[in-house]
N, C-alpha and C positions, 0 to 999 in steps of 0.2 A: 760482287760483293754484297753480302747480306749483312743486316744488322739485326740483332736480338733486342726486343724491348725489355729493358729491366723493370721489374715490379717497383711501383712507388711505395716506399716504406711508410709513407704518411697517408696513402689511402687505406680505408678500412676494408677488411676482407671477411668473408664467412659470415658468423653470426653478428659481428660488429657492423658488417655492411647492412645486414638486413634490419638491424635495429636503427641504423642511421636513416634508412630509407623510410622505415615506419615513422620515426620522429618527425622526418621532413613532410610525410603526408598528413601527420596530426597537426603540425604547426603551419600547414598551408592556409594563406588567407582566403576566407570565403565571405560572401556577402552577410552582413550583420543583421539584415532585414528579418530573417525568420526568428532570430533571438529576441529582438525588440518586440515582434508580434506575440511570441510565446510569453514574454514577460507580462504584456498587457492583457492577454486572455487568462492568464494564471491569476493575476492579481484580481481582476473581475469576478472570476470564478469564486475565488476564496473570499471575496468581499460578500458576494451572495450567500455563501455557505454560512458565514458569521451572522449575517441578517437572519438567516433561517433559525439559527439557535435562539436568537433574540426574540423573534416574532412568535415562535412555537412553543415557548416556555420550556426549552430543553436544558436551559442553564440551572434552573430550580431542580428539575427532574433528575439530572445527571450529577450535579456537582453540589448543590446546596442540601437537598432533601436527604441524602445517605448519612447515616451517622457512622458508617464504617466504610473504608476504602480499600480495595485490593491492591496490593503494591507489585512492581516489577522488581525482579531481584537486582538489588544494589540501588533501589530508588525509594526505600522505606520512608526516607526522611522528607519526600514530596508530600505536601498537605494542601488542600484547597484553601484559597483565600476567604475572608468573611463574605457573606452574600453580596453585599454592595461592591466588594472588590472583584468578584467573579464577573458580575454584570458589567462593571467598568472595563475589565479586561476583555470581554468580547467586543464592546464599542471601540476600544483601542485596537484590537486586532482588525476589526472591519475598516478603520480608518488607515491602518498601515497597509492592508492588502490594496486599498484604493491607491495609496501612494506608490505602491509597487507597480500597479497598472500605469500609472501616470510618469513613473520614472522620476519621482519627486523625492529628494534626498534618499536615493535608493540605497546607498551603502550604509545608511542607518536603519531605514525602513525594513529592508529586506531580512537582515540578521535579527532584528528585534521581532518581526513576525514568526521567524522560524522558531526562535527560542520560546515565544509565547505559546505558539500553537503546539509546540512539542511538550511543553509543560502541561498542557491541558490532557494530553494524552497519557502522561505520566502520573496523573492523579489516581486513575482507577483503571485497572486492567479490563474491567468489564465494558468499558467504552471503546475498546480496541476494535477498529475497522480497517480493513485493507486499504481503503481509499484515504483514511487519515494519514496512516503510515506513508503512503505514496506522496500525499501533498507535502508532508514534512521532508521527503527526500527531494522532490522537485523544487521545493523552496530553498533547501540547503545548496543545490546545484546553481539555482538562479542567484542567489546570494553571492556565490563566489565568482560568478561570471561577470563579464563587462555588459550586462544586458541594458545598462542604463546610458551607453554611449551614443545612442541613436534614437530618434523618435521619442525623445523624453523630455520633461521639463528641466532636468539637470543639464543636458545637452543644450537646450535653448538658452538657459541661463548662462552657462560658460561659453556660449556662442562658438561651440566646436562640437561637431558630430562626426563620429568615425563610420566608415563604410564596410570595414571588414572585421572579421573575428577569426581566430584560430579555428580550423576544422575540428579540432579535438572536442570542442564544446558540443558541435552537432552529433559527433560520434557517440559522446558520453550520455547525451539525453536519448539518443536512439537506443544505446544500450540499455538504459534504465527501463525504457518502455518496452523493449524486447524482452528483458528479464521478466516483466510482470506476466505478459502474455505466455512466453514459453513455460514457465513454471506453473502457471494456471492450467495450461493444457497437459503437461506432464502429470500433474495432480489428479487429473481425470482418466489416467491410464490404469484403471483397475476395474475388476469385474462388476462392482456395485454400479458403476457409472456406464460402462459400455455394454454389459450383459443384462444387467437388471434395471437400467434407467432409473437408479435411485441416487439421489433423493428427489429428482425431478418429477418421478411418478407421484410421490407424495404431495408435493408443492402443486403440480398442475391439477390434481384431484380436487384441490381446495380452491380452485379458481375457475370452475366450470360455469360460473354465474356471470363471467365476464361478457360483455357485449362483443359480437363478431367472433372473437377467439375462443370464447368459453366453450361453446358446443364441439369445437375440434378436440379439446382435451379430454372428451369423454372416449375417443377411440383409442384403441389399445396400441396403436402404432405412434401416437403423438409424443408420448415421453421417450421412447427410443430413438425416434427422428430427431427430437430436439436434443437429446444427450449427445448423439454422435455429431450432430451439428455444431454444438458448443465445443466438443473435442476437436474437430477438424479446424475450426475457426481459430481457436486459441494457438494451436500448433503450427498453423501454416500462415496466419495473417501477417507476421513480421516479415516473412521471405516474400509475400506478395507485394507488400508495401515497398520493398526494397527494389523491384522490378519497375522500371520507370514506365513502360508501357501499361502494365497492369495496375498501377498505382491508383489511377482514378476509380477504377472498379473496386479495388480493394478497400479504398476509403469509403465508398458508397456501402460496401458490406459492413464496415466498422459501424457506420451511422445507424444502418438498420438493425444490427446485431444489438447494439446498446439501447436503442430505442425500444426494442422489444423486451429486453431484459428490465429496463427501467419501469415499463408498463406492467410487467408480471410481478416484479419483486421489489420490496421496499430497501433498495441498496443506496439511497441517498444521491450524493453528487458523484459517485464512482463513475456511472456511464458518461457524464459530462466531462470529467477530468480525462478519461481515456480517449473520447473523441477529440478533444483539444490536443492532447499529447500525441496523437498519432500524426498531427500535422508536421512534426519534426522529420518525417520520412520523405516529405516534398523537397523539391529544389530549394536551396537556401534563399533564393531571390523571389520565392513565391508572392510575398506580400507586395513587392514592388510590381511585379506583372499584374497582379489582381488590382492594384491601384490604377494602372494605365488602362486596363480594360474598363474599369468603373468610370474613369474619366472619359473614356470613349463613348460609353453607353449614355452618358449625362450630356454629352455634346461639348465637353470642355477640352477635348484631346488636342485641339489646334493650337492652344497656347502652351501646351506643355512640351518639354523636351522630347523629340521624336523617339529617342533611343533611351529612354529612362532606365528601363530593366536591362538593356544590354550594354550599359556604358562599362568600360574596363574598370577592374576593381584596383584602386591605388594600394601602394604598399603601407604597411602600419607605419604611423607617424614616428612612434618610438618602440621599436621592438625590444622585447625584454632581454635581459642578459642571458648568457649560456646557462648560468647557475639557476636562475629563475625558471627557465624552460625546462631543465632538468628536473627541478623540485615539482613543478606543475605536472609533468608527465608521471612521475613517480607517484604523487598524491592520487592522481587519476586512476593509476593502475591498482593502487591499493584499495580505492573505493570500489572498483569493479571486483576485485577479488572477495572483499566482504560481501557484496551483493550477491555472488555466487556461493559463497560459504553458508551464509544464513539459511537460505532454502534447503540446503543439502544436509544440515546438521541433523535432521530426523534419521538418517541412516546410522548414526552412532547409538540409537536406542533400540533399534529392532522393533518387531512387532508392527501393529497398525496404528500409525500416527493419529489417524481420525478418532481412535479409541483412547489412547493414553494421552494425546495432546502434547507429547513432549516434541518439541521442534515444529509445533504447528503455527505458532505466530511468526510474523515476519517472513513467511514461506510462499505467499501468494496462492495459498490453497482456497480459492475463491469458490464458495458455494458447493462443496464436495461432501458435506455431511449434514444430516438432520439428527439431532440428539434430543431426546426427551427424557426427563428424569426427574426423580425426587430424592432429596436427601434428609435424614433424619439424624441428629447428632445424639449420641447415648453418652451422657456425662457421669461419672461414678466417682464419688469421695473415696480416696484411697484408705482412709482411716476408718470410716464408719460403714462404708459399703453403701451408702444411700445412692439411688441412681434417678437422673433426671432425663427425660426425653425432650430434646430442645428442636424447635422448628427454626430453620434459617430465617423465617420471616420476622423473628424477634430481633434480628440485627441488619436485615437487607430489605431493600426495596425490592418490588416484584421483578424489575429488569436485572437487578443484580442476582437475584435468587435463579432466575432463568438461565442466566450465563454460567453462574457458579455449578449448577446442577451436574453438567457434563465435564467440567474441567478439574482434573485431579489436584493440580496445584493450588486452585482456588478454595477447593474443599479443605485443603491442608492449611491454608491461611486462616480460614474462618475457624478451624478447630483450635488453633493457637489463640486467636482472640477470645473464643468462648472460654478457654482456660483462664486466660488473664482476667475476663470479667468475672468469672466465679471465684477466683481467688482473692479479687479485689473486694468483693461483697462478702468476704469471710466464709465461703463454702469449700474452701480447698483444704489440701491440695486434692487436685482432681485429674482424672485421665479422660480423654475424649476420644471416642470412636464414631464412626460414620457408618451408617447404612444407606448406601447410595446405589438406587436401582436406576439404571439408564438403558435406554433402547437406541441403537444406531441404525439409521436408514431403515426403520421398519421392521428390525429384528426383534425378537422376544426380549423382554426386559431381563437383564443381567446385572450382576454385582460389579461395580466399577472399582469399589475400594475394599480392601481385606478387612472385614469387621472385627477382627481379632488385634489389629494394630492400634496402639495408642498414638493417635495422629499428633497430639500435643507435644510428644516427645521425639517425633521424627525430625531429624536434621536435615537441612538442605545440603545436596550433594551433587556431583556430577555423574552422569550415567543413568541408566534406567531406574526408576523408582520402585523399591520392592514393595510398597504399600499398594500399588495398582495392580488389580487382578488382570490376566490376560482376556482379551475380547474373544468372542465367538468367531470361528472360522467357517461357519455355516453361512449359506448365502441367505438374503432376506427371505423369510417364509412366505409361502402361498403366492409365490411369484415364479413362474416358469422362466428359465433362461432363453434367450431368443435363439 
């Protein structure tokens, strides 16, 4: 006699079963040590970054000295604080970053730091850097995480330290770091970088006086070799870090790569942030194992628990409800979708994003273009016909002018400001045109903006901007393809 096993109607099947298994893997408890260590390292790094602003006088240079600030779309209302307020904000951010590192009032310090640091970036578009954007994202993820529940002052005060955290937090941070490297690598998959070694050829040519490395940059093979090395590193390093046996060698490559880029280029704290962020690819218990080895080397291992790193992980003390788990997974999925969509939005504009800049920011296109240009604004009174030639230096600092010269949306913003300034002084109504001459990656200078368009009357819209002239499709001149 045979029996037929009937399907259990309560058991999920097909897509539902796959989603259930995925949710189970994401909610699986893992060691919290990696997250506590990342919190401490991130907080210390950002504290040092704020101290650099204070020590080097960058607060006045970037936020106090400018009389005009370029705005992000939708954030025209963001204005800098008075000089004393800006300085006080950086001191406060340094203190908040230190509190994050210590895990002190973390649920207050982390959100306040993210809000304050993001506010700084929203004041002026010309201060945008990829690693500032990354720091805000990492800070946001940390602020939402339970990173303070172990190895923190908060845990010591509460006399309660947790040993586990859902694996979703590890995967989310790995995803974020992977997005940076992957899109940075894909952005280099074009002829300028791979065939003509631009803009590295330009940059290395200006660093031939460096000790040790400088003479190597005079060789014709130096720029192509480093261009391909950068492309292969960015596109492969995440996958190498995911392989356990290759991970130590891959992390050594991370350290060497970012040390070299830090020595060659003024890219601030970006190499430090990336070296520390790559630690999320190691086993979650790596800090505990490191502590065990350190104690053994110091001769203090005899008094320590013999299996500190291998102790079984306890179940979470108070697991969240099913509704909260579902909400957390949905928010995580939405975050990942946004991080994939933002770098890909340039596809909606067509053309060369390095030229027209539409979709350039927030896309991890790190060091893929060298743009030099100059802009003169032609202001004409609509009634009298009187014409003025206006230099951007009348309104901008040198750093702002350099950033504005190659970015059409910033040229548009300054055109509107010039119109408002002229009309406020009784010289209007006026129209404002721009004579913008720009060179991309060593090409001959070309016009970036249509000189026949009154930029002051152009309205913001979605889609390709008609006032931007198409870039040259010719390769950089005087350079033979490999």
